[in-house]
C-alpha positions as CSV (number, residue, x, y, z in Angstrom):
1,X,-273.2,79.8,55.6
2,X,-275.9,79.0,58.9
3,X,-279.8,78.9,57.2
4,X,-280.9,78.7,61.1
5,X,-283.2,76.5,62.5
6,X,-281.2,75.8,66.0
7,X,-278.4,75.4,63.8
8,X,-275.1,75.6,66.8
9,X,-271.9,73.6,66.8
10,X,-271.3,71.7,70.6
11,X,-268.2,72.6,72.4
12,X,-264.9,71.8,71.4
13,X,-261.9,72.8,69.7
14,X,-260.3,72.8,65.4
15,X,-258.2,70.0,65.7
16,X,-258.5,66.7,66.5
17,X,-260.5,64.3,64.0
18,X,-259.4,63.8,60.7
19,X,-261.5,67.3,59.2
20,X,-259.2,69.5,61.7
21,X,-256.0,68.7,61.3
22,X,-253.9,68.7,64.4
23,X,-251.6,71.6,63.2
24,X,-254.5,74.0,63.2
25,X,-252.9,76.9,66.0
26,X,-254.8,80.3,65.3
27,X,-258.8,80.2,63.9
28,X,-259.8,83.8,62.6
29,X,-263.5,83.9,62.5
30,X,-264.9,86.5,60.1
31,X,-268.5,87.2,59.8
32,X,-269.9,88.6,56.8
33,X,-274.0,89.0,57.8
34,X,-275.7,92.2,56.6
35,X,-277.6,91.8,59.8
36,X,-277.3,91.5,62.9
37,X,-280.1,91.1,66.2
38,X,-280.4,89.6,69.6
39,X,-283.3,87.1,68.4
40,X,-280.9,85.1,65.7
41,X,-278.5,83.7,68.4
42,X,-275.8,82.0,66.9
43,X,-272.8,83.5,68.9
44,X,-270.1,82.3,69.5
45,X,-268.5,80.8,72.8
46,X,-265.0,80.9,74.0
47,X,-265.3,78.8,77.0
48,X,-261.6,78.5,78.2
49,X,-258.7,76.2,78.2
50,X,-259.7,72.7,77.7
51,X,-261.4,69.3,76.7
52,X,-264.0,69.9,77.7
53,X,-266.8,72.1,79.9
54,X,-265.4,71.3,83.2
55,X,-261.4,71.4,82.4
56,X,-262.4,74.5,80.4
57,X,-264.3,76.2,83.8
58,X,-261.5,76.0,86.1
59,X,-258.6,76.7,83.7
60,X,-257.7,80.0,85.3
61,X,-260.5,81.5,84.5
62,X,-259.2,85.4,85.6
63,X,-255.4,84.6,83.8
64,X,-258.2,84.1,80.2
65,X,-260.5,86.2,80.6
66,X,-262.9,83.1,80.0
67,X,-266.0,82.9,79.4
68,X,-266.7,85.4,76.8
69,X,-269.4,85.4,74.5
70,X,-269.2,87.4,70.5
71,X,-272.1,88.4,68.8
72,X,-271.5,87.2,64.5
73,X,-272.1,91.4,64.1
74,X,-270.5,92.5,60.4
75,X,-266.5,93.1,59.9
76,X,-265.8,91.3,63.6
77,X,-263.5,89.5,64.3
78,X,-262.2,86.3,66.9
79,X,-259.0,84.6,66.6
80,X,-258.2,82.9,69.2
81,X,-255.8,79.6,69.6
82,X,-257.3,76.6,67.8
83,X,-255.3,73.7,70.3
84,X,-255.9,75.5,72.8
85,X,-259.4,77.4,73.3
86,X,-263.1,75.1,73.9
87,X,-265.6,77.2,72.0
88,X,-269.0,76.5,70.6
89,X,-271.4,77.7,68.7
90,X,-275.6,78.9,70.2
91,X,-278.6,78.2,68.2
92,X,-279.0,80.0,66.0
93,X,-282.2,81.1,63.7
94,X,-283.2,83.5,60.5
95,X,-286.8,84.4,61.0
96,X,-286.7,87.4,58.2
97,X,-285.7,85.3,54.7
98,X,-281.8,85.0,54.0
99,X,-280.7,88.7,55.9
100,X,-281.1,87.2,58.6
101,X,-278.2,84.0,57.9
102,X,-275.2,84.0,59.9
103,X,-272.8,84.1,57.4
104,X,-268.8,83.8,58.7
105,X,-265.9,82.8,56.9
106,X,-262.5,80.9,59.2
107,X,-259.0,80.5,58.2
108,X,-256.8,78.5,59.8
109,X,-252.9,79.5,60.5
110,X,-250.8,76.1,61.2
111,X,-247.6,75.3,63.1
112,X,-245.0,73.6,61.4
113,X,-244.3,70.8,63.6
114,X,-247.9,68.8,63.6
115,X,-248.8,68.3,67.1
116,X,-249.5,65.0,69.3
117,X,-253.4,63.5,69.1
118,X,-254.0,60.9,71.4
119,X,-256.5,59.8,68.3
120,X,-254.8,60.7,65.0
121,X,-255.1,57.8,63.2
122,X,-251.7,56.1,61.5
123,X,-250.4,57.3,58.4
124,X,-252.6,60.4,58.6
125,X,-250.7,63.2,57.8
126,X,-251.5,66.5,58.5
127,X,-253.2,70.2,56.8
128,X,-250.4,72.0,54.8
129,X,-250.0,74.8,52.7
130,X,-250.7,75.1,48.9
131,X,-247.3,75.1,46.7
132,X,-248.6,78.2,45.2
133,X,-248.4,79.6,48.9
134,X,-245.0,78.2,49.9
């Protein structure tokens, strides 16, 4: 849930740091906010394949039809490859209280194997499904 005040996410992949295990493969984002209008911001921008905005801009933009900006409209589902698609979230504002909060739910689907990540710490384990889900 974003409470505004310009909250945003810089360009990133959904892997590569301790809280984002390397075996995340598919990101699913569902918007749950009650209402949305352009003045509230909070749009996700899918930039393309790469680890930087410059790489993403050069990586087959015609084939991927990226970059694209997606508005956080309630019920909308956004899916993208966690380890390939660079993305960022525009600044979010709350102008009229709770009804303006940007609310989303993210689900990550994991791959069976860990991918090699250059910044991986030795001994760091990838996220795995809980035993009740196996």
